[in-house]
N, C-alpha and C positions, 0 to 999 in steps of 0.2 A: 504494500500500500504506500503510495507516495506521501510525502510529508504534507500536512494540511496547509502550510504556508505556501508551498509550491503550487498546490491546487488553487488556492485563493489568488495567487499572483497570475496564474495562467488565465483564469476567468476575468480578472481585473484588466489585464493587457488586452484580452480579446474584446471585452465590452467597450473599454475606453477607445481602443483603436478603431473599432467598428463605428462607434458614435462620431468620432472626429472625422473619419473618412466619409460617412454619410452626410455629416454637416457640411463638409467641403463640397460634396457633390450637389447638395441642394441649393448652395449659394449661386445666384445668377443663372439658374437653370443648368448648372454643371458645365458651363462653357469655359469660364476663365480659370476654374480651380480643378480641372480634371487631372492635371499632372500631379498636383499636390495630393489629391485624394488617392491616386494610384500609388504614390510613394508611401503614404500613410498605410494603405492596405498591404503593401509589400513589406514594410518594416514590421507591421503587426503580425503578419504571417511568419516571418523569420523568427521574431521573438517568441511566438507561440510554439513553434517547432523546437527551438532551443530549450525553452522551459519544459516542454513535454519530455525531451530527451534527458534533461536533468532530473526530472521527477521519476522517470522510469529507468534510470541507469542501473539500479540494483537488479532489475528484472532482465536487462539486456546483457550486462556484464557481471554475471554472478561470480566468476572466478576472481574478480578484483575485491570482492567483499568477503571472501572466505577468511576464516580465523588465522590461518598460517600464511597469509599473502604478504606479510611485511618484509619478507626477504632477510629477516634477521639471521636465519640459519645460514643463508648464503654468505652474508658478510662475515660471520664467524668462521665459516669454512675457508674463505679466501684469506682471512687475516692469519690463520694458523696453517696455511697450506705449506707443505715442505719446500716448494720452490721459493716462497716468500721468506721462510726462515733461513734458507741457504743464502739468499740474496742479502739479507740483513747482516749475516756474518761476514760476507765478502766485502762489505762496504767499510769495515773497520780496518785501519792501517796495521794493526798488530796481529 
């Protein structure tokens, strides 16, 4: 389930963008403000898609949200890897 703030922001952007776009279309019969309204609808659509992807990222990318996905074991492995230990010893002049 997506976070409630993300759901609220999705609907807020959708409603506000639609209302602003429709208000621009209704001015002067839609003649002079057609390009601004198209731009508002385009930005609203892009923002809605991005917010939707943010809200459902746990559903799309489950492997990133697993418990052991911090790569801490990989860091520990590379820190104590034999080639790293040998390299550290070879850097000393004695």
